[in-house]
C-alpha positions as CSV (number, residue, x, y, z in Angstrom):
1,M,0.0,0.0,0.0
2,G,1.4,3.4,-0.9
3,I,1.8,6.3,1.5
4,E,-1.5,8.0,0.4
5,G,-3.3,4.7,0.7
6,K,-1.9,4.2,4.2
7,R,-3.0,7.7,5.2
8,V,-6.6,7.0,4.1
9,W,-6.6,3.7,6.0
10,Y,-5.2,5.3,9.2
11,W,-7.8,8.1,8.9
12,G,-10.6,5.6,8.5
13,A,-9.3,3.6,11.4
14,L,-9.2,6.7,13.6
15,I,-12.8,7.6,12.7
16,A,-13.9,4.1,13.5
17,A,-12.0,4.3,16.8
18,L,-13.7,7.5,17.8
19,A,-17.1,6.1,16.9
20,G,-17.3,4.1,20.2
21,C,-17.0,0.7,21.8
22,N,-19.7,-1.6,20.4
23,A,-17.8,-4.7,19.4
24,E,-18.3,-7.9,21.4
25,P,-17.5,-10.3,22.7
26,A,-13.8,-9.6,22.1
27,L,-13.4,-6.6,24.4
28,V,-13.7,-7.4,28.1
29,A,-12.6,-6.0,31.4
30,S,-10.2,-8.5,32.9
31,N,-10.2,-7.2,36.4
32,C,-13.9,-6.4,36.8
33,D,-15.1,-6.5,40.4
34,K,-18.7,-7.3,39.4
35,P,-19.9,-10.4,37.4
36,E,-22.0,-8.9,34.6
37,G,-20.1,-8.0,31.4
38,C,-16.9,-9.6,32.6
39,V,-15.1,-12.6,31.1
40,S,-12.8,-14.9,33.0
41,R,-10.0,-16.4,31.0
42,E,-7.1,-18.7,31.7
43,A,-3.7,-17.0,31.7
44,L,-2.1,-17.5,28.3
45,K,1.5,-18.2,27.8
46,I,3.7,-16.6,25.1
47,D,0.6,-15.6,23.0
48,A,-0.3,-13.0,25.6
49,V,1.1,-9.4,25.4
50,D,0.8,-6.8,28.2
51,I,1.4,-3.2,27.0
52,L,1.9,-0.4,29.5
53,L,1.8,3.1,28.0
54,V,3.6,5.7,30.3
55,I,2.3,9.0,28.9
56,D,3.6,12.5,29.6
57,D,0.6,14.5,30.7
58,S,2.3,17.8,31.0
59,P,0.8,20.7,28.9
60,S,3.1,20.4,25.9
61,T,2.4,16.8,24.7
62,A,-1.2,16.8,23.6
63,Y,-0.2,16.8,19.9
64,A,1.9,13.7,20.4
65,T,-0.8,11.9,22.4
66,A,-3.3,12.4,19.6
67,R,-0.9,11.1,16.9
68,L,-0.1,8.0,19.0
69,K,-3.7,7.2,19.5
70,A,-4.3,7.4,15.8
71,E,-1.8,4.7,15.3
72,L,-3.1,2.3,18.0
73,P,-5.7,0.6,15.8
74,R,-3.2,-0.5,13.2
75,M,-0.6,-1.5,15.8
76,L,-3.0,-3.6,17.9
77,N,-4.6,-5.2,14.8
78,V,-1.2,-6.4,13.6
79,I,-0.3,-7.8,17.0
80,T,-3.6,-9.7,17.3
81,S,-3.6,-10.9,13.7
82,G,0.1,-11.5,12.9
83,D,-0.7,-9.8,9.6
84,S,2.6,-7.9,9.1
85,D,4.4,-7.1,5.9
86,D,7.8,-7.1,7.7
87,I,7.8,-10.3,9.8
88,E,5.9,-13.5,10.2
89,F,4.9,-14.3,13.8
90,P,2.1,-16.1,15.6
91,P,-0.7,-13.6,16.6
92,A,-1.2,-12.7,20.2
93,K,-4.5,-14.2,21.4
94,S,-4.7,-11.8,24.4
95,V,-3.5,-8.2,24.7
96,H,-3.8,-6.0,27.8
97,V,-3.4,-2.2,27.4
98,A,-3.0,0.1,30.4
99,V,-2.1,3.7,30.7
100,T,-0.3,5.6,33.5
101,T,1.3,9.0,33.4
102,T,4.8,10.4,34.1
103,D,3.3,12.4,37.0
104,M,4.9,11.3,40.3
105,G,4.3,14.6,41.9
106,A,6.7,17.1,43.5
107,G,6.6,16.1,47.1
108,E,4.6,17.1,50.2
109,G,3.9,20.8,50.5
110,T,4.4,21.6,46.8
111,N,2.8,24.7,45.4
112,L,4.1,24.3,41.9
113,A,1.4,24.6,39.1
114,G,0.2,21.2,38.0
115,C,1.9,19.3,40.7
116,T,0.4,17.6,43.7
117,A,2.4,15.7,46.4
118,W,2.6,12.4,44.7
119,G,0.8,12.8,41.4
120,R,-0.8,9.7,39.8
121,D,1.9,7.6,41.6
122,G,1.9,4.9,38.9
123,T,-1.7,3.9,39.1
124,F,-3.6,3.3,35.9
125,V,-5.7,5.9,34.3
126,K,-9.4,4.8,34.1
127,P,-11.5,5.8,31.1
128,T,-14.4,6.9,33.4
129,E,-12.2,9.5,34.9
130,F,-12.2,11.4,31.6
131,G,-15.7,10.8,30.5
132,V,-14.8,7.9,28.2
133,T,-17.7,5.5,28.2
134,C,-17.8,1.9,27.0
135,D,-20.2,-1.0,27.1
136,V,-18.2,-2.7,29.8
137,D,-16.6,-1.3,33.0
138,Y,-12.8,-0.9,32.8
139,P,-11.4,-0.6,36.3
140,G,-7.9,-0.1,35.1
141,F,-7.0,-1.6,31.7
142,L,-8.5,-2.9,28.4
143,A,-8.2,-6.5,27.3
144,F,-8.5,-7.8,23.8
145,E,-9.3,-11.5,23.8
146,G,-9.6,-14.2,21.2
147,G,-10.0,-14.4,17.5
148,P,-12.3,-11.4,16.9
149,A,-9.7,-9.0,18.4
150,P,-8.4,-7.7,15.1
151,I,-11.8,-6.2,14.3
152,A,-12.7,-5.2,17.8
153,T,-9.6,-3.1,18.3
154,V,-10.5,-0.7,15.6
155,D,-13.9,0.0,17.2
156,T,-12.8,0.0,20.8
157,V,-9.4,1.7,20.9
158,S,-11.1,5.0,21.7
159,C,-11.6,3.4,25.1
160,V,-7.9,3.6,25.8
161,P,-7.6,6.7,27.9
162,L,-4.6,8.4,26.4
163,V,-4.6,11.5,28.6
164,T,-4.4,15.0,27.4
165,P,-3.5,18.0,29.6
166,E,-7.1,19.3,30.0
167,Q,-8.1,15.9,31.3
168,T,-5.6,15.2,34.0
169,S,-6.1,15.9,37.6
170,G,-3.2,18.1,38.6
171,A,-3.7,21.3,40.5
172,Q,-4.1,23.4,37.3
173,G,-5.7,20.7,35.1
174,F,-2.5,19.1,33.8
175,G,0.2,16.8,35.1
176,C,3.3,17.8,36.9
177,G,6.0,19.1,34.6
178,F,8.8,17.1,36.3
179,E,8.4,13.9,34.4
180,Q,9.3,10.6,36.1
181,P,8.3,7.9,33.6
182,L,10.9,5.4,34.8
183,E,9.8,5.5,38.4
184,A,6.1,5.5,37.3
185,S,6.7,2.3,35.3
186,L,8.1,0.5,38.3
187,K,5.4,1.7,40.7
188,A,2.8,0.6,38.2
189,L,4.1,-3.0,37.7
190,L,6.0,-4.2,40.8
191,P,4.0,-6.0,43.6
192,D,3.5,-4.2,46.8
193,D,5.8,-6.6,48.7
194,S,8.7,-5.9,46.3
195,E,12.1,-5.3,48.0
196,V,12.4,-2.2,45.8
197,T,11.8,0.9,48.0
198,F,10.1,4.1,46.8
199,V,10.2,7.6,48.1
200,H,6.5,7.3,48.9
201,G,4.4,4.2,49.6
202,A,4.5,0.8,47.9
203,A,4.1,-0.4,44.3
204,H,0.6,-1.1,42.8
205,G,1.2,-4.2,40.6
206,D,-1.0,-6.5,42.8
207,G,-3.1,-3.7,44.4
208,A,-4.6,-0.8,42.4
209,N,-3.3,-2.2,39.1
210,A,-4.0,-5.9,39.9
211,G,-4.8,-8.2,37.0
212,F,-2.9,-6.4,34.3
213,L,0.4,-8.1,34.2
214,R,0.3,-11.9,33.7
215,D,3.1,-14.1,34.9
216,N,3.9,-15.5,31.4
217,S,3.1,-12.7,29.1
218,L,5.4,-10.5,26.9
219,L,5.7,-7.2,28.7
220,V,6.0,-4.1,26.7
221,V,6.7,-0.7,28.3
222,V,6.3,2.3,26.1
223,V,7.4,5.8,27.4
224,V,6.1,8.9,25.6
225,S,7.5,12.2,26.8
226,D,8.9,15.4,25.4
227,E,11.5,15.7,28.3
228,D,14.0,13.4,29.9
229,D,13.3,11.2,32.9
230,C,13.6,13.0,36.3
231,S,13.0,10.0,38.6
232,T,14.5,11.1,41.9
233,E,15.2,9.8,45.3
234,D,15.2,13.3,46.8
235,Y,12.2,15.5,46.1
236,S,14.0,18.6,47.5
237,I,15.3,19.2,43.9
238,F,11.8,20.5,43.1
239,D,12.0,23.2,45.8
240,P,11.8,26.5,43.9
241,L,13.5,28.3,46.8
242,S,16.6,26.1,46.8
243,D,19.8,27.9,45.9
244,S,20.3,26.3,42.5
245,N,16.7,26.8,41.5
246,R,16.6,30.5,42.5
247,M,19.8,31.1,40.5
248,S,19.0,29.3,37.3
249,G,15.3,28.8,37.5
250,I,12.9,25.9,38.3
251,N,13.1,24.7,34.7
252,L,16.5,23.4,35.3
253,A,15.6,21.6,38.5
254,C,16.2,18.1,37.1
255,H,19.4,19.2,35.2
256,N,20.8,20.7,38.4
257,G,19.8,17.8,40.5
258,Q,21.2,15.0,38.4
259,D,23.2,13.7,41.3
260,K,20.0,13.1,43.2
261,L,18.3,11.0,40.4
262,F,18.0,7.3,40.7
263,D,20.7,5.4,38.7
264,V,19.1,4.1,35.4
265,Q,20.2,0.6,36.2
266,R,17.5,0.5,38.8
267,Y,14.9,0.4,36.0
268,V,16.8,-2.0,33.8
269,D,17.3,-4.6,36.6
270,N,13.8,-4.3,38.0
271,L,11.9,-4.3,34.7
272,K,13.9,-7.3,33.5
273,G,13.4,-8.8,36.9
274,L,9.7,-9.2,36.2
275,R,10.7,-11.9,33.7
276,P,13.7,-13.4,35.5
277,N,13.8,-16.6,33.5
278,N,13.5,-15.2,30.0
279,D,13.9,-12.0,28.0
280,N,10.3,-11.2,27.5
281,V,10.5,-7.5,28.3
282,I,10.5,-4.8,25.6
283,F,11.3,-1.2,26.4
284,A,10.3,1.5,23.9
285,V,11.0,5.3,24.0
286,V,9.1,7.9,22.0
287,A,10.8,11.1,23.0
288,G,12.9,14.1,21.8
289,I,15.3,12.2,19.6
290,P,15.9,14.1,16.4
291,Y,13.9,12.2,13.8
292,E,16.9,12.0,11.4
293,L,18.5,9.7,14.0
294,T,15.6,7.2,13.9
295,D,15.3,7.0,10.1
296,D,15.8,3.5,8.8
297,D,16.7,4.8,5.4
298,G,19.2,7.2,6.8
299,F,21.2,7.3,10.0
300,R,19.9,4.2,11.6
301,G,20.4,2.2,8.4
302,N,24.1,2.5,8.9
303,Y,24.1,0.1,11.9
304,D,23.5,-3.6,12.4
305,L,20.4,-3.6,14.7
306,S,20.1,-7.4,14.8
307,T,22.6,-7.8,17.6
308,D,22.9,-6.3,21.1
309,A,26.4,-5.0,20.2
310,G,25.1,-3.3,17.1
311,I,22.2,-1.7,19.0
312,R,24.7,-0.4,21.6
313,T,26.8,1.1,18.9
314,Y,23.8,2.8,17.4
315,Y,22.6,4.2,20.7
316,D,26.1,5.5,21.5
317,A,26.0,7.3,18.2
318,V,22.6,8.8,19.0
319,L,23.8,10.0,22.4
320,A,26.9,11.5,20.8
321,D,24.9,13.7,18.5
322,V,25.3,17.4,19.7
323,R,21.5,17.8,19.7
324,M,21.2,15.1,22.3
325,T,23.4,16.9,24.8
326,D,22.1,19.3,27.5
327,R,23.0,22.7,26.1
328,L,21.8,25.7,28.2
329,I,20.1,28.7,26.5
330,G,18.8,31.9,27.9
331,Y,19.9,33.9,30.9
332,E,19.6,33.3,34.7
333,P,17.1,32.9,36.3
334,E,15.2,31.8,33.1
335,Q,17.6,29.4,31.6
336,R,16.4,26.3,29.7
337,I,17.8,23.2,28.0
338,A,18.0,23.8,24.2
339,P,15.5,21.7,22.3
340,S,16.8,18.5,20.7
341,C,14.0,18.6,18.0
342,T,10.9,20.6,17.1
343,I,7.7,20.0,15.2
344,T,4.6,21.9,14.4
345,S,2.0,20.7,16.9
346,G,-1.0,21.4,14.8
347,V,-2.5,23.8,17.3
348,D,-2.6,27.2,15.6
349,G,0.7,26.2,13.9
350,A,2.5,26.4,17.2
351,M,6.0,24.9,17.4
352,A,6.4,22.0,19.9
353,R,9.8,21.4,21.4
354,A,11.4,18.4,23.0
355,T,14.6,18.1,25.0
356,P,17.2,15.4,25.0
357,P,16.0,12.2,26.6
358,R,19.4,10.9,27.6
359,R,18.4,8.8,30.6
360,L,15.6,7.2,28.6
361,V,18.0,6.3,25.7
362,E,20.4,4.8,28.2
363,V,17.7,2.5,29.6
364,A,16.7,1.5,26.0
365,K,20.3,0.8,25.1
366,R,20.6,-1.7,28.0
367,F,17.6,-3.7,26.6
368,G,19.5,-4.3,23.4
369,V,17.5,-5.8,20.6
370,R,14.4,-5.7,22.8
371,S,14.2,-2.0,22.6
372,V,12.6,0.6,20.3
373,L,13.6,4.2,19.8
374,G,11.2,6.7,18.2
375,S,11.2,10.4,17.7
376,L,8.4,12.6,19.1
377,C,9.3,15.0,16.4
378,D,8.6,12.6,13.5
379,A,5.4,13.6,11.7
380,D,4.6,9.9,11.1
381,F,4.3,7.8,14.2
382,G,3.7,4.9,12.0
383,T,7.5,4.5,11.7
384,T,7.8,4.0,15.4
385,T,4.8,1.7,15.9
386,G,6.0,-0.3,12.9
387,S,9.3,-0.8,14.7
388,L,7.5,-1.8,17.9
389,V,5.4,-4.3,16.0
390,R,8.5,-5.9,14.5
391,T,10.1,-6.2,17.9
392,I,7.0,-7.7,19.5
393,G,6.6,-10.1,16.5
394,E,10.2,-11.2,16.8
395,Q,9.7,-12.1,20.5
396,L,6.4,-13.9,19.8
397,A,8.0,-15.9,17.0
398,A,11.2,-16.8,19.0
399,A,9.2,-17.9,22.0
400,S,6.9,-20.1,19.9
401,G,9.8,-21.7,18.1
402,D,8.8,-20.3,14.7
């Protein structure tokens, strides 16, 4: 299918998605707490995929959220049908999709716009919080089950609550601007009796988010953010009255507090630790990587991405690009990090800017061939979702022996 044909298909899929959630019986709530409208199914093995979307809900990312949601029908259809032009793989018979946000708050006593003490804290976003109504209750995530799933996903993907700034519950109607997607992913997935300690409370994997993550599924974590990760063990870095923040401005709080951020290996070890006996964890980043660096026909095409060593070489080259370094612009106390890439957001022709996601790329690098790197500044999110489908397909094929 040519580019124009694909655009027509994507547009049609998006219209269908926005039309509502009428397909049955494929769409069910897997963790319903009431019997009607719920389907109980046995845990599947390698033909089950659990996808966690960690979405930046700060004010500047609505354009990206809309473009990602437009691609979800195609991506989910391919995963549940195995109908891919790039790779042959057995279709997933069960797919869970959950959403949390990058908002982990700014600590007790905060008075920063958009920030509460602990934010969403890694709990799943529920469709009913944002007026999204479906035929079945969804306490925390959507589940696509069985053969009809390829058709059902087109009609029901509008039930996936990809948050936008005006929908979130921060103090000013949007999420906290200090994004902590890595910490949010751990808080969302680990069990509450995990030995991993958090700044506040326990994880939610078998509590508020129970039922999403199966023991023997392929786990896919997708981070979408226009800034780098700021997962910290010391919330004092968000104090606007600290010496460093008064001097250079609160916008550089994470940059100035890098020595107080968790080491990225925390997230590599603990996400992989959810599948200790296999490699069934995929980590994907859609962030401020210049889109030229993610182009298969250009820069990325110069590297062998079929091996972990080749992936590491590619990621090192991405991190070495001058646009991926933290370059300060402006004057104190209103300094900022220079954007790594820009794109027209579609809102009155405004220009959206993203900053270098160095920590996120470092985590992806350590997942090797089970990682995906996409640019938030690429006008076509189909490139990124295509890469994600290929990576998922390769894992499903390998695990099934195909």
